[in-house]
All heavy atoms as a GROMACS GRO file, in nm:
protein
  536
    1MET      N    1   1.057   6.367   3.081
    1MET     CA    2   1.044   6.232   3.032
    1MET      C    3   0.898   6.199   3.010
    1MET      O    4   0.814   6.231   3.093
    1MET     CB    5   1.103   6.133   3.133
    1MET     CG    6   1.248   6.144   3.155
    1MET     SD    7   1.327   6.033   3.042
    1MET     CE    8   1.494   6.080   3.067
    2ASN      N    9   0.874   6.135   2.901
    2ASN     CA   10   0.737   6.094   2.870
    2ASN      C   11   0.712   5.956   2.929
    2ASN      O   12   0.776   5.859   2.892
    2ASN     CB   13   0.719   6.092   2.718
    2ASN     CG   14   0.575   6.067   2.679
    2ASN    OD1   15   0.490   6.045   2.764
    2ASN    ND2   16   0.550   6.069   2.550
    3GLU      N   17   0.621   5.949   3.023
    3GLU     CA   18   0.591   5.823   3.091
    3GLU      C   19   0.487   5.740   3.016
    3GLU      O   20   0.457   5.629   3.056
    3GLU     CB   21   0.542   5.850   3.234
    3GLU     CG   22   0.647   5.914   3.322
    3GLU     CD   23   0.766   5.822   3.344
    3GLU    OE1   24   0.748   5.700   3.356
    3GLU    OE2   25   0.880   5.874   3.348
    4HIS      N   26   0.429   5.797   2.909
    4HIS     CA   27   0.327   5.725   2.833
    4HIS      C   28   0.392   5.611   2.756
    4HIS      O   29   0.486   5.631   2.682
    4HIS     CB   30   0.257   5.821   2.736
    4HIS     CG   31   0.156   5.756   2.649
    4HIS    ND1   32   0.040   5.701   2.699
    4HIS    CD2   33   0.154   5.734   2.516
    4HIS    CE1   34  -0.029   5.649   2.600
    4HIS    NE2   35   0.039   5.668   2.488
    5LYS      N   36   0.341   5.492   2.778
    5LYS     CA   37   0.396   5.375   2.710
    5LYS      C   38   0.300   5.332   2.600
    5LYS      O   39   0.182   5.316   2.625
    5LYS     CB   40   0.421   5.261   2.808
    5LYS     CG   41   0.527   5.297   2.909
    5LYS     CD   42   0.560   5.181   2.995
    5LYS     CE   43   0.668   5.227   3.093
    5LYS     NZ   44   0.721   5.121   3.171
    6SER      N   45   0.353   5.314   2.483
    6SER     CA   46   0.272   5.277   2.368
    6SER      C   47   0.316   5.141   2.317
    6SER      O   48   0.434   5.106   2.324
    6SER     CB   49   0.287   5.381   2.257
    6SER     OG   50   0.223   5.336   2.141
    7SER      N   51   0.222   5.065   2.268
    7SER     CA   52   0.256   4.935   2.211
    7SER      C   53   0.288   4.945   2.063
    7SER      O   54   0.320   4.847   1.998
    7SER     CB   55   0.142   4.835   2.234
    7SER     OG   56   0.026   4.879   2.166
    8ALA      N   57   0.277   5.064   2.007
    8ALA     CA   58   0.303   5.082   1.865
    8ALA      C   59   0.450   5.054   1.835
    8ALA      O   60   0.539   5.099   1.905
    8ALA     CB   61   0.268   5.224   1.822
    9GLY      N   62   0.474   4.978   1.732
    9GLY     CA   63   0.610   4.949   1.690
    9GLY      C   64   0.675   4.834   1.764
    9GLY      O   65   0.787   4.797   1.734
   10LYS      N   66   0.607   4.778   1.860
   10LYS     CA   67   0.664   4.666   1.934
   10LYS      C   68   0.616   4.536   1.872
   10LYS      O   69   0.508   4.529   1.817
   10LYS     CB   70   0.624   4.672   2.080
   10LYS     CG   71   0.686   4.790   2.152
   10LYS     CD   72   0.654   4.785   2.297
   10LYS     CE   73   0.718   4.905   2.366
   10LYS     NZ   74   0.689   4.909   2.506
   11GLY      N   75   0.696   4.434   1.886
   11GLY     CA   76   0.660   4.302   1.835
   11GLY      C   77   0.536   4.250   1.904
   11GLY      O   78   0.436   4.315   1.911
   12GLY      N   79   0.544   4.138   1.958
   12GLY     CA   80   0.431   4.082   2.027
   12GLY      C   81   0.389   3.953   1.960
   12GLY      O   82   0.437   3.918   1.853
   13MET      N   83   0.300   3.886   2.024
   13MET     CA   84   0.258   3.757   1.972
   13MET      C   85   0.127   3.773   1.896
   13MET      O   86   0.031   3.827   1.948
   13MET     CB   87   0.242   3.659   2.088
   13MET     CG   88   0.219   3.519   2.041
   13MET     SD   89   0.222   3.402   2.176
   13MET     CE   90   0.387   3.421   2.235
   14GLY      N   91   0.125   3.726   1.776
   14GLY     CA   92   0.005   3.732   1.696
   14GLY      C   93  -0.080   3.608   1.712
   14GLY      O   94  -0.055   3.522   1.798
   15PHE      N   95  -0.181   3.599   1.628
   15PHE     CA   96  -0.275   3.488   1.634
   15PHE      C   97  -0.205   3.355   1.615
   15PHE      O   98  -0.231   3.260   1.690
   15PHE     CB   99  -0.383   3.507   1.528
   15PHE     CG  100  -0.476   3.391   1.516
   15PHE    CD1  101  -0.571   3.369   1.614
   15PHE    CD2  102  -0.468   3.302   1.410
   15PHE    CE1  103  -0.658   3.260   1.606
   15PHE    CE2  104  -0.554   3.195   1.400
   15PHE     CZ  105  -0.649   3.173   1.498
   16LEU      N  106  -0.116   3.346   1.517
   16LEU     CA  107  -0.048   3.219   1.491
   16LEU      C  108   0.042   3.177   1.607
   16LEU      O  109   0.053   3.059   1.639
   16LEU     CB  110   0.032   3.226   1.362
   16LEU     CG  111  -0.051   3.227   1.234
   16LEU    CD1  112   0.039   3.245   1.112
   16LEU    CD2  113  -0.133   3.101   1.220
   17GLY      N  114   0.104   3.273   1.673
   17GLY     CA  115   0.188   3.242   1.788
   17GLY      C  116   0.107   3.186   1.904
   17GLY      O  117   0.146   3.088   1.968
   18VAL      N  118  -0.008   3.248   1.929
   18VAL     CA  119  -0.095   3.199   2.036
   18VAL      C  120  -0.148   3.060   2.000
   18VAL      O  121  -0.150   2.970   2.084
   18VAL     CB  122  -0.211   3.298   2.060
   18VAL    CG1  123  -0.313   3.240   2.156
   18VAL    CG2  124  -0.159   3.431   2.111
   19LEU      N  125  -0.190   3.044   1.876
   19LEU     CA  126  -0.241   2.914   1.830
   19LEU      C  127  -0.134   2.806   1.843
   19LEU      O  128  -0.163   2.694   1.885
   19LEU     CB  129  -0.288   2.925   1.685
   19LEU     CG  130  -0.365   2.807   1.628
   19LEU    CD1  131  -0.494   2.785   1.706
   19LEU    CD2  132  -0.394   2.831   1.481
   20GLN      N  133  -0.010   2.841   1.812
   20GLN     CA  134   0.100   2.745   1.824
   20GLN      C  135   0.118   2.700   1.968
   20GLN      O  136   0.132   2.581   1.995
   20GLN     CB  137   0.231   2.808   1.773
   20GLN     CG  138   0.347   2.712   1.777
   20GLN     CD  139   0.328   2.598   1.681
   20GLN    OE1  140   0.346   2.615   1.562
   20GLN    NE2  141   0.292   2.482   1.730
   21ILE      N  142   0.115   2.794   2.061
   21ILE     CA  143   0.130   2.760   2.203
   21ILE      C  144   0.014   2.672   2.250
   21ILE      O  145   0.035   2.574   2.322
   21ILE     CB  146   0.142   2.887   2.289
   21ILE    CG1  147   0.276   2.953   2.260
   21ILE    CG2  148   0.128   2.855   2.437
   21ILE    CD1  149   0.296   3.086   2.326
   22VAL      N  150  -0.106   2.706   2.206
   22VAL     CA  151  -0.224   2.625   2.244
   22VAL      C  152  -0.208   2.482   2.194
   22VAL      O  153  -0.231   2.386   2.268
   22VAL     CB  154  -0.354   2.689   2.191
   22VAL    CG1  155  -0.472   2.594   2.206
   22VAL    CG2  156  -0.382   2.820   2.262
   23PHE      N  157  -0.168   2.466   2.068
   23PHE     CA  158  -0.151   2.332   2.011
   23PHE      C  159  -0.044   2.253   2.086
   23PHE      O  160  -0.061   2.135   2.114
   23PHE     CB  161  -0.114   2.340   1.862
   23PHE     CG  162  -0.228   2.375   1.771
   23PHE    CD1  163  -0.205   2.395   1.636
   23PHE    CD2  164  -0.358   2.387   1.817
   23PHE    CE1  165  -0.308   2.426   1.550
   23PHE    CE2  166  -0.463   2.418   1.732
   23PHE     CZ  167  -0.438   2.438   1.598
   24ILE      N  168   0.067   2.318   2.119
   24ILE     CA  169   0.175   2.250   2.191
   24ILE      C  170   0.129   2.207   2.330
   24ILE      O  171   0.154   2.094   2.373
   24ILE     CB  172   0.301   2.338   2.199
   24ILE    CG1  173   0.363   2.351   2.060
   24ILE    CG2  174   0.402   2.282   2.298
   24ILE    CD1  175   0.476   2.452   2.051
   25VAL      N  176   0.058   2.296   2.400
   25VAL     CA  177   0.009   2.262   2.534
   25VAL      C  178  -0.090   2.145   2.526
   25VAL      O  179  -0.084   2.051   2.606
   25VAL     CB  180  -0.055   2.385   2.602
   25VAL    CG1  181  -0.132   2.346   2.727
   25VAL    CG2  182   0.051   2.489   2.634
   26LEU      N  183  -0.180   2.150   2.429
   26LEU     CA  184  -0.277   2.041   2.413
   26LEU      C  185  -0.207   1.909   2.382
   26LEU      O  186  -0.245   1.804   2.433
   26LEU     CB  187  -0.378   2.075   2.304
   26LEU     CG  188  -0.478   2.186   2.335
   26LEU    CD1  189  -0.561   2.219   2.212
   26LEU    CD2  190  -0.566   2.149   2.452
   27LYS      N  191  -0.103   1.915   2.299
   27LYS     CA  192  -0.028   1.794   2.265
   27LYS      C  193   0.046   1.739   2.388
   27LYS      O  194   0.043   1.619   2.414
   27LYS     CB  195   0.072   1.826   2.153
   27LYS     CG  196   0.169   1.715   2.118
   27LYS     CD  197   0.105   1.605   2.039
   27LYS     CE  198   0.211   1.506   1.993
   27LYS     NZ  199   0.153   1.387   1.938
   28LEU      N  200   0.112   1.827   2.463
   28LEU     CA  201   0.188   1.783   2.580
   28LEU      C  202   0.097   1.732   2.691
   28LEU      O  203   0.137   1.646   2.769
   28LEU     CB  204   0.278   1.896   2.630
   28LEU     CG  205   0.392   1.935   2.536
   28LEU    CD1  206   0.466   2.056   2.592
   28LEU    CD2  207   0.487   1.820   2.512
   29CYS      N  208  -0.025   1.785   2.698
   29CYS     CA  209  -0.123   1.737   2.798
   29CYS      C  210  -0.199   1.614   2.748
   29CYS      O  211  -0.288   1.564   2.816
   29CYS     CB  212  -0.222   1.848   2.832
   29CYS     SG  213  -0.147   1.983   2.924
   30LYS      N  214  -0.163   1.569   2.630
   30LYS     CA  215  -0.223   1.451   2.567
   30LYS      C  216  -0.374   1.466   2.547
   30LYS      O  217  -0.449   1.369   2.554
   30LYS     CB  218  -0.190   1.325   2.645
   30LYS     CG  219  -0.041   1.300   2.650
   30LYS     CD  220  -0.006   1.176   2.724
   30LYS     CE  221   0.146   1.160   2.723
   30LYS     NZ  222   0.190   1.044   2.793
   31LEU      N  223  -0.417   1.590   2.519
   31LEU     CA  224  -0.558   1.614   2.489
   31LEU      C  225  -0.586   1.601   2.339
   31LEU      O  226  -0.700   1.589   2.299
   31LEU     CB  227  -0.600   1.752   2.540
   31LEU     CG  228  -0.594   1.768   2.693
   31LEU    CD1  229  -0.619   1.911   2.733
   31LEU    CD2  230  -0.695   1.675   2.758
   32ILE      N  231  -0.481   1.609   2.259
   32ILE     CA  232  -0.492   1.583   2.115
   32ILE      C  233  -0.386   1.480   2.080
   32ILE      O  234  -0.280   1.473   2.142
   32ILE     CB  235  -0.475   1.712   2.030
   32ILE    CG1  236  -0.342   1.781   2.060
   32ILE    CG2  237  -0.592   1.806   2.049
   32ILE    CD1  238  -0.314   1.902   1.972
   33LYS      N  239  -0.414   1.400   1.980
   33LYS     CA  240  -0.321   1.293   1.941
   33LYS      C  241  -0.264   1.319   1.802
   33LYS      O  242  -0.236   1.227   1.727
   33LYS     CB  243  -0.392   1.158   1.946
   33LYS     CG  244  -0.430   1.120   2.086
   33LYS     CD  245  -0.496   0.986   2.093
   33LYS     CE  246  -0.534   0.955   2.236
   33LYS     NZ  247  -0.592   0.824   2.252
   34TRP      N  248  -0.250   1.447   1.768
   34TRP     CA  249  -0.195   1.483   1.638
   34TRP      C  250  -0.045   1.456   1.637
   34TRP      O  251   0.022   1.458   1.740
   34TRP     CB  252  -0.217   1.630   1.610
   34TRP     CG  253  -0.360   1.676   1.613
   34TRP    CD1  254  -0.471   1.597   1.610
   34TRP    CD2  255  -0.406   1.809   1.622
   34TRP    NE1  256  -0.583   1.675   1.615
   34TRP    CE2  257  -0.547   1.805   1.623
   34TRP    CE3  258  -0.344   1.933   1.629
   34TRP    CZ2  259  -0.625   1.920   1.630
   34TRP    CZ3  260  -0.421   2.046   1.636
   34TRP    CH2  261  -0.560   2.040   1.635
   35SER      N  262   0.009   1.436   1.517
   35SER     CA  263   0.153   1.422   1.505
   35SER      C  264   0.217   1.560   1.522
   35SER      O  265   0.152   1.663   1.505
   35SER     CB  266   0.189   1.363   1.368
   35SER     OG  267   0.152   1.454   1.267
   36TRP      N  268   0.346   1.560   1.554
   36TRP     CA  269   0.415   1.687   1.576
   36TRP      C  270   0.415   1.777   1.453
   36TRP      O  271   0.400   1.898   1.466
   36TRP     CB  272   0.555   1.664   1.629
   36TRP     CG  273   0.554   1.641   1.776
   36TRP    CD1  274   0.573   1.522   1.841
   36TRP    CD2  275   0.527   1.736   1.879
   36TRP    NE1  276   0.560   1.538   1.977
   36TRP    CE2  277   0.532   1.669   2.003
   36TRP    CE3  278   0.499   1.872   1.878
   36TRP    CZ2  279   0.511   1.734   2.124
   36TRP    CZ3  280   0.478   1.936   2.000
   36TRP    CH2  281   0.484   1.868   2.120
   37PRO      N  282   0.433   1.723   1.331
   37PRO     CA  283   0.426   1.814   1.215
   37PRO      C  284   0.291   1.886   1.204
   37PRO      O  285   0.286   2.002   1.164
   37PRO     CB  286   0.449   1.720   1.096
   37PRO     CG  287   0.530   1.610   1.152
   37PRO     CD  288   0.480   1.590   1.292
   38VAL      N  289   0.183   1.820   1.242
   38VAL     CA  290   0.052   1.884   1.238
   38VAL      C  291   0.042   1.989   1.348
   38VAL      O  292  -0.011   2.099   1.326
   38VAL     CB  293  -0.061   1.779   1.251
   38VAL    CG1  294  -0.196   1.845   1.263
   38VAL    CG2  295  -0.058   1.684   1.133
   39VAL      N  296   0.093   1.958   1.467
   39VAL     CA  297   0.090   2.053   1.578
   39VAL      C  298   0.168   2.179   1.541
   39VAL      O  299   0.132   2.290   1.582
   39VAL     CB  300   0.148   1.988   1.705
   39VAL    CG1  301   0.169   2.090   1.816
   39VAL    CG2  302   0.057   1.874   1.754
   40LEU      N  303   0.273   2.164   1.462
   40LEU     CA  304   0.359   2.277   1.426
   40LEU      C  305   0.315   2.351   1.301
   40LEU      O  306   0.389   2.436   1.251
   40LEU     CB  307   0.503   2.228   1.412
   40LEU     CG  308   0.565   2.173   1.540
   40LEU    CD1  309   0.703   2.115   1.512
   40LEU    CD2  310   0.573   2.279   1.648
   41ILE      N  311   0.196   2.325   1.250
   41ILE     CA  312   0.148   2.392   1.129
   41ILE      C  313   0.150   2.545   1.141
   41ILE      O  314   0.191   2.612   1.046
   41ILE     CB  315   0.009   2.339   1.088
   41ILE    CG1  316   0.026   2.204   1.020
   41ILE    CG2  317  -0.063   2.436   0.995
   41ILE    CD1  318  -0.104   2.137   0.980
   42PRO      N  319   0.110   2.605   1.254
   42PRO     CA  320   0.122   2.752   1.261
   42PRO      C  321   0.265   2.801   1.241
   42PRO      O  322   0.287   2.906   1.179
   42PRO     CB  323   0.071   2.784   1.403
   42PRO     CG  324  -0.024   2.674   1.434
   42PRO     CD  325   0.038   2.551   1.371
   43LEU      N  326   0.362   2.726   1.288
   43LEU     CA  327   0.502   2.763   1.266
   43LEU      C  328   0.536   2.755   1.118
   43LEU      O  329   0.602   2.843   1.064
   43LEU     CB  330   0.594   2.670   1.347
   43LEU     CG  331   0.743   2.691   1.328
   43LEU    CD1  332   0.784   2.827   1.382
   43LEU    CD2  333   0.820   2.580   1.397
   44TRP      N  334   0.492   2.648   1.051
   44TRP     CA  335   0.519   2.634   0.908
   44TRP      C  336   0.456   2.748   0.829
   44TRP      O  337   0.514   2.796   0.732
   44TRP     CB  338   0.468   2.501   0.853
   44TRP     CG  339   0.515   2.378   0.926
   44TRP    CD1  340   0.438   2.271   0.962
   44TRP    CD2  341   0.647   2.347   0.974
   44TRP    NE1  342   0.514   2.178   1.029
   44TRP    CE2  343   0.642   2.222   1.036
   44TRP    CE3  344   0.768   2.415   0.970
   44TRP    CZ2  345   0.754   2.164   1.095
   44TRP    CZ3  346   0.880   2.356   1.028
   44TRP    CH2  347   0.872   2.232   1.089
   45ILE      N  348   0.337   2.792   0.871
   45ILE     CA  349   0.270   2.903   0.802
   45ILE      C  350   0.352   3.031   0.816
   45ILE      O  351   0.372   3.104   0.718
   45ILE     CB  352   0.127   2.922   0.857
   45ILE    CG1  353   0.038   2.804   0.818
   45ILE    CG2  354   0.066   3.054   0.807
   45ILE    CD1  355  -0.097   2.803   0.885
   46GLU      N  356   0.402   3.058   0.936
   46GLU     CA  357   0.483   3.178   0.956
   46GLU      C  358   0.613   3.172   0.876
   46GLU      O  359   0.655   3.270   0.816
   46GLU     CB  360   0.514   3.198   1.104
   46GLU     CG  361   0.392   3.242   1.182
   46GLU     CD  362   0.426   3.285   1.324
   46GLU    OE1  363   0.537   3.339   1.345
   46GLU    OE2  364   0.341   3.266   1.411
   47ILE      N  365   0.677   3.055   0.873
   47ILE     CA  366   0.800   3.039   0.795
   47ILE      C  367   0.772   3.059   0.646
   47ILE      O  368   0.847   3.127   0.576
   47ILE     CB  369   0.865   2.902   0.823
   47ILE    CG1  370   0.919   2.898   0.965
   47ILE    CG2  371   0.975   2.872   0.722
   47ILE    CD1  372   0.967   2.762   1.011
   48ALA      N  373   0.663   3.000   0.598
   48ALA     CA  374   0.627   3.015   0.457
   48ALA      C  375   0.600   3.162   0.422
   48ALA      O  376   0.639   3.210   0.315
   48ALA     CB  377   0.505   2.930   0.424
   49TRP      N  378   0.535   3.234   0.513
   49TRP     CA  379   0.506   3.375   0.490
   49TRP      C  380   0.636   3.456   0.481
   49TRP      O  381   0.652   3.540   0.392
   49TRP     CB  382   0.417   3.428   0.603
   49TRP     CG  383   0.387   3.573   0.592
   49TRP    CD1  384   0.433   3.672   0.673
   49TRP    CD2  385   0.306   3.638   0.494
   49TRP    NE1  386   0.384   3.793   0.632
   49TRP    CE2  387   0.306   3.776   0.522
   49TRP    CE3  388   0.232   3.592   0.385
   49TRP    CZ2  389   0.237   3.866   0.444
   49TRP    CZ3  390   0.162   3.684   0.308
   49TRP    CH2  391   0.165   3.819   0.338
   50ILE      N  392   0.730   3.430   0.569
   50ILE     CA  393   0.859   3.500   0.567
   50ILE      C  394   0.935   3.470   0.438
   50ILE      O  395   0.991   3.559   0.374
   50ILE     CB  396   0.943   3.464   0.691
   50ILE    CG1  397   0.878   3.522   0.816
   50ILE    CG2  398   1.087   3.511   0.678
   50ILE    CD1  399   0.936   3.472   0.947
   51VAL      N  400   0.936   3.344   0.398
   51VAL     CA  401   1.004   3.304   0.274
   51VAL      C  402   0.940   3.372   0.155
   51VAL      O  403   1.009   3.423   0.065
   51VAL     CB  404   1.005   3.150   0.258
   51VAL    CG1  405   1.050   3.109   0.119
   51VAL    CG2  406   1.094   3.087   0.364
   52LEU      N  407   0.807   3.378   0.151
   52LEU     CA  408   0.736   3.443   0.042
   52LEU      C  409   0.772   3.591   0.034
   52LEU      O  410   0.801   3.643  -0.075
   52LEU     CB  411   0.585   3.426   0.059
   52LEU     CG  412   0.497   3.496  -0.045
   52LEU    CD1  413   0.519   3.432  -0.182
   52LEU    CD2  414   0.353   3.488  -0.004
   53VAL      N  415   0.773   3.659   0.147
   53VAL     CA  416   0.807   3.802   0.148
   53VAL      C  417   0.951   3.822   0.101
   53VAL      O  418   0.979   3.912   0.021
   53VAL     CB  419   0.785   3.862   0.288
   53VAL    CG1  420   0.844   4.001   0.300
   53VAL    CG2  421   0.636   3.865   0.321
   54LEU      N  422   1.043   3.738   0.149
   54LEU     CA  423   1.183   3.750   0.108
   54LEU      C  424   1.200   3.726  -0.042
   54LEU      O  425   1.276   3.796  -0.109
   54LEU     CB  426   1.271   3.654   0.188
   54LEU     CG  427   1.292   3.690   0.334
   54LEU    CD1  428   1.369   3.580   0.405
   54LEU    CD2  429   1.360   3.824   0.350
   55LEU      N  430   1.127   3.628  -0.095
   55LEU     CA  431   1.133   3.603  -0.239
   55LEU      C  432   1.079   3.722  -0.319
   55LEU      O  433   1.137   3.759  -0.422
   55LEU     CB  434   1.055   3.476  -0.274
   55LEU     CG  435   1.123   3.344  -0.241
   55LEU    CD1  436   1.030   3.228  -0.267
   55LEU    CD2  437   1.252   3.328  -0.321
   56LEU      N  438   0.971   3.781  -0.273
   56LEU     CA  439   0.915   3.897  -0.342
   56LEU      C  440   1.012   4.015  -0.339
   56LEU      O  441   1.029   4.083  -0.440
   56LEU     CB  442   0.780   3.936  -0.281
   56LEU     CG  443   0.665   3.841  -0.310
   56LEU    CD1  444   0.541   3.882  -0.232
   56LEU    CD2  445   0.635   3.837  -0.459
   57VAL      N  446   1.075   4.037  -0.225
   57VAL     CA  447   1.175   4.144  -0.215
   57VAL      C  448   1.291   4.117  -0.310
   57VAL      O  449   1.338   4.207  -0.380
   57VAL     CB  450   1.224   4.160  -0.070
   57VAL    CG1  451   1.347   4.248  -0.061
   57VAL    CG2  452   1.113   4.213   0.018
   58LEU      N  453   1.336   3.994  -0.316
   58LEU     CA  454   1.446   3.957  -0.405
   58LEU      C  455   1.407   3.978  -0.551
   58LEU      O  456   1.484   4.034  -0.629
   58LEU     CB  457   1.486   3.812  -0.381
   58LEU     CG  458   1.601   3.758  -0.465
   58LEU    CD1  459   1.729   3.830  -0.429
   58LEU    CD2  460   1.616   3.609  -0.445
   59ILE      N  461   1.288   3.936  -0.589
   59ILE     CA  462   1.242   3.952  -0.726
   59ILE      C  463   1.231   4.099  -0.764
   59ILE      O  464   1.274   4.140  -0.873
   59ILE     CB  465   1.107   3.879  -0.746
   59ILE    CG1  466   1.129   3.729  -0.741
   59ILE    CG2  467   1.041   3.920  -0.877
   59ILE    CD1  468   1.001   3.647  -0.733
   60VAL      N  469   1.176   4.180  -0.675
   60VAL     CA  470   1.162   4.323  -0.703
   60VAL      C  471   1.299   4.388  -0.714
   60VAL      O  472   1.322   4.469  -0.805
   60VAL     CB  473   1.076   4.392  -0.595
   60VAL    CG1  474   1.085   4.543  -0.605
   60VAL    CG2  475   0.932   4.345  -0.605
   61SER      N  476   1.392   4.353  -0.627
   61SER     CA  477   1.525   4.414  -0.633
   61SER      C  478   1.600   4.372  -0.760
   61SER      O  479   1.670   4.453  -0.820
   61SER     CB  480   1.606   4.381  -0.509
   61SER     OG  481   1.634   4.244  -0.503
   62ILE      N  482   1.583   4.250  -0.803
   62ILE     CA  483   1.647   4.205  -0.928
   62ILE      C  484   1.583   4.276  -1.047
   62ILE      O  485   1.654   4.319  -1.139
   62ILE     CB  486   1.635   4.051  -0.942
   62ILE    CG1  487   1.727   3.983  -0.840
   62ILE    CG2  488   1.670   4.006  -1.083
   62ILE    CD1  489   1.712   3.833  -0.834
   63ALA      N  490   1.451   4.293  -1.045
   63ALA     CA  491   1.384   4.362  -1.155
   63ALA      C  492   1.428   4.507  -1.163
   63ALA      O  493   1.450   4.560  -1.273
   63ALA     CB  494   1.233   4.354  -1.136
   64LYS      N  495   1.444   4.573  -1.049
   64LYS     CA  496   1.491   4.712  -1.049
   64LYS      C  497   1.635   4.722  -1.100
   64LYS      O  498   1.671   4.815  -1.170
   64LYS     CB  499   1.481   4.772  -0.910
   64LYS     CG  500   1.342   4.811  -0.871
   64LYS     CD  501   1.341   4.881  -0.736
   64LYS     CE  502   1.201   4.922  -0.699
   64LYS     NZ  503   1.197   4.992  -0.569
   65ALA      N  504   1.718   4.626  -1.062
   65ALA     CA  505   1.858   4.626  -1.106
   65ALA      C  506   1.870   4.603  -1.256
   65ALA      O  507   1.957   4.660  -1.322
   65ALA     CB  508   1.938   4.520  -1.030
   66ASN      N  509   1.782   4.523  -1.312
   66ASN     CA  510   1.786   4.496  -1.455
   66ASN      C  511   1.734   4.611  -1.539
   66ASN      O  512   1.766   4.621  -1.656
   66ASN     CB  513   1.705   4.368  -1.487
   66ASN     CG  514   1.777   4.243  -1.443
   66ASN    OD1  515   1.899   4.242  -1.428
   66ASN    ND2  516   1.701   4.137  -1.421
   67ARG      N  517   1.653   4.700  -1.481
   67ARG     CA  518   1.600   4.814  -1.555
   67ARG      C  519   1.705   4.924  -1.572
   67ARG      O  520   1.692   5.006  -1.659
   67ARG     CB  521   1.479   4.874  -1.483
   67ARG     CG  522   1.353   4.800  -1.518
   67ARG     CD  523   1.234   4.880  -1.474
   67ARG     NE  524   1.186   4.821  -1.347
   67ARG     CZ  525   1.114   4.884  -1.259
   67ARG    NH1  526   1.081   5.008  -1.278
   67ARG    NH2  527   1.074   4.823  -1.151
   68LYS      N  528   1.807   4.927  -1.489
   68LYS     CA  529   1.905   5.034  -1.495
   68LYS      C  530   2.003   5.013  -1.605
   68LYS      O  531   2.036   4.922  -1.661
   68LYS     CB  532   1.978   5.046  -1.361
   68LYS     CG  533   1.886   5.099  -1.255
   68LYS     CD  534   1.962   5.115  -1.125
   68LYS     CE  535   1.870   5.170  -1.020
   68LYS     NZ  536   1.935   5.190  -0.894
   0.00000   0.00000   0.00000
């Protein structure tokens, strides 16, 4: 058995995830007085990125299907 553990291929929290947690903690501790939609901007960015990638995949797959 290989006991070596690698982080390659594993998920994990990126910069936007950490930033989101920081914003939420600051909001709940009342250190910032931003509205919740502003606090959740990192989440909106991640959702927009996923939607963009899905749209690009859909466009490419439709273009390939039309070429056949």
